[in-house]
FINUPA-504210 format. One line per 10 residues: their letters; for each residue x, y, z of N, C-alpha, C, CB. Coordinates in steps of 0.2 Angstrom, whole numbers. Glycine has a CB too. Layout:
% FINUPA-504210
a	X/Y/Z/X/Y/Z/X/Y/Z/X/Y/Z | ...
% end
This chain:
% FINUPA-504210
mdiattdslk	69/49/28/69/42/27/72/40/20/62/41/28 | 77/38/19/78/37/12/76/28/11/86/40/9 | 77/29/2/71/23/0/74/17/2/69/22/-8 | 82/16/3/87/9/5/82/8/12/97/11/7 | 82/13/19/77/12/23/70/11/22/77/16/26 | 69/15/18/60/12/18/58/6/16/55/17/12 | 63/4/9/63/-4/8/65/-9/15/69/-5/2 | 70/-8/18/72/-15/21/66/-13/28/82/-16/22 | 64/-7/29/58/-6/36/50/-11/33/54/5/38 | 51/-10/26/44/-12/24/46/-22/22/40/-7/16
eellncdpef	51/-21/21/54/-31/21/53/-34/29/66/-33/19 | 54/-31/33/55/-32/40/48/-32/43/59/-27/43 | 43/-26/40/36/-28/44/32/-33/39/32/-21/46 | 35/-36/35/31/-38/29/32/-45/34/34/-36/20 | 38/-47/36/40/-53/40/38/-54/46/46/-53/40 | 35/-47/48/35/-48/56/27/-46/59/40/-42/60 | 25/-43/53/19/-40/57/14/-41/52/19/-31/59 | 7/-45/53/1/-47/49/-1/-43/46/-3/-50/51 | -3/-38/52/-8/-31/49/-3/-28/44/-9/-24/55 | 1/-29/44/6/-24/38/4/-28/33/16/-25/38
relarehhky	7/-35/32/6/-39/28/0/-38/23/6/-44/31 | -6/-38/28/-10/-38/24/-14/-31/20/-14/-41/26 | -12/-26/25/-12/-20/21/-9/-20/13/-8/-13/26 | -1/-25/14/1/-24/6/-1/-29/4/9/-23/4 | -5/-33/5/-8/-39/0/-14/-34/-4/-11/-47/6 | -18/-30/3/-24/-26/-2/-20/-22/-7/-31/-20/2 | -13/-18/-7/-12/-14/-10/-11/-16/-16/-8/-11/-7 | -7/-22/-17/-8/-27/-22/-12/-28/-27/-8/-31/-21 | -16/-29/-23/-23/-33/-25/-25/-25/-30/-30/-36/-16 | -28/-19/-28/-29/-15/-29/-26/-11/-35/-30/-13/-25
eerlselsal	-17/-13/-34/-12/-11/-39/-15/-15/-47/-5/-15/-36 | -16/-21/-46/-17/-26/-51/-24/-25/-55/-16/-34/-47 | -29/-24/-51/-36/-23/-55/-36/-15/-58/-44/-23/-49 | -31/-10/-55/-29/-3/-60/-26/-5/-65/-24/2/-58 | -21/-7/-64/-18/-12/-72/-23/-14/-75/-13/-20/-71 | -27/-18/-73/-32/-21/-79/-38/-15/-82/-36/-28/-75 | -40/-12/-78/-45/-3/-78/-41/0/-84/-43/3/-69 | -34/2/-82/-31/8/-87/-30/3/-94/-22/11/-84 | -29/-4/-95/-29/-6/-100/-35/-6/-104/-25/-10/-99 | -39/-4/-102/-48/-4/-106/-46/1/-112/-57/1/-101
nypsdeeqle	-48/2/-118/-48/9/-123/-53/11/-120/-48/8/-132 | -60/8/-120/-66/12/-119/-68/10/-112/-71/10/-123 | -67/11/-106/-71/8/-99/-78/12/-99/-66/10/-90 | -82/6/-95/-88/9/-95/-88/14/-90/-93/4/-94 | -95/17/-89/-95/23/-84/-92/20/-75/-103/25/-83 | -96/13/-76/-96/9/-70/-88/7/-69/-99/2/-71 | -82/5/-74/-79/4/-73/-74/10/-72/-78/0/-76 | -75/16/-75/-71/22/-72/-74/28/-64/-71/26/-79 | -78/22/-64/-79/25/-54/-76/19/-52/-91/27/-50 | -74/13/-53/-72/8/-50/-65/9/-49/-73/3/-52
eitlkkkkla	-61/13/-56/-54/16/-55/-55/20/-49/-52/20/-60 | -57/25/-50/-58/31/-47/-56/29/-39/-66/35/-49 | -62/24/-37/-65/21/-29/-56/19/-27/-72/12/-30 | -54/13/-33/-49/12/-32/-42/14/-29/-48/11/-36 | -42/20/-34/-37/24/-33/-36/26/-25/-38/30/-38 | -42/29/-23/-43/31/-17/-42/27/-12/-47/33/-17 | -44/20/-11/-42/14/-7/-37/13/-8/-44/8/-9 | -33/13/-12/-27/12/-14/-20/17/-11/-28/13/-20 | -22/24/-10/-19/27/-6/-22/29/0/-18/31/-9 | -26/27/3/-29/27/10/-23/20/13/-40/23/9
lkdqmhsrmm	-23/15/10/-19/10/10/-14/12/12/-18/7/6 | -10/14/6/-4/17/8/-2/21/14/-3/21/3 | -7/25/17/-4/30/20/-5/27/27/-8/37/17 | -10/21/28/-11/17/32/-1/11/33/-18/12/28 | 0/10/29/6/7/29/12/13/31/7/3/20 | 13/18/24/17/23/29/18/25/39/14/30/26 | 9/26/40/9/26/46/13/22/52/3/26/47 | 11/16/49/14/8/52/21/8/54/15/2/47 | 25/10/47/32/10/46/34/15/52/35/13/38 | 30/22/51/33/26/56/33/26/63/31/31/56
qyqkahstsh	28/21/64/27/19/73/32/15/74/19/15/76 | 31/10/69/37/4/70/44/7/70/37/-1/63 | 46/11/65/56/15/68/52/19/72/62/21/62 | 49/20/73/49/27/82/50/22/88/37/33/86 | 45/18/87/47/10/93/53/8/93/42/2/91 | 56/6/88/61/3/88/70/8/89/60/0/81 | 68/12/85/72/20/86/73/19/94/67/28/84 | 69/21/98/70/24/106/71/19/109/65/28/110 | 69/9/107/71/7/112/79/2/110/64/3/114 | 81/7/105/91/3/106/94/8/107/95/-2/98
% end
């Protein structure tokens, strides 16, 4: 799947799939917090642990989003 297809598929799912939209919202929220944490010069142990945890959660969300995109694409390519 090329980048243009991926982007258009994401847009379509953001518009029509509430579950995908929620996954994307959470992913964005984690991204913002990770940016805050990475800007810290001397993160505490708790902040370092939070960063590791958020990276794992963000990756899991990305995997879920990709899976939904593949399911959607498969369902709509067989129906045409």
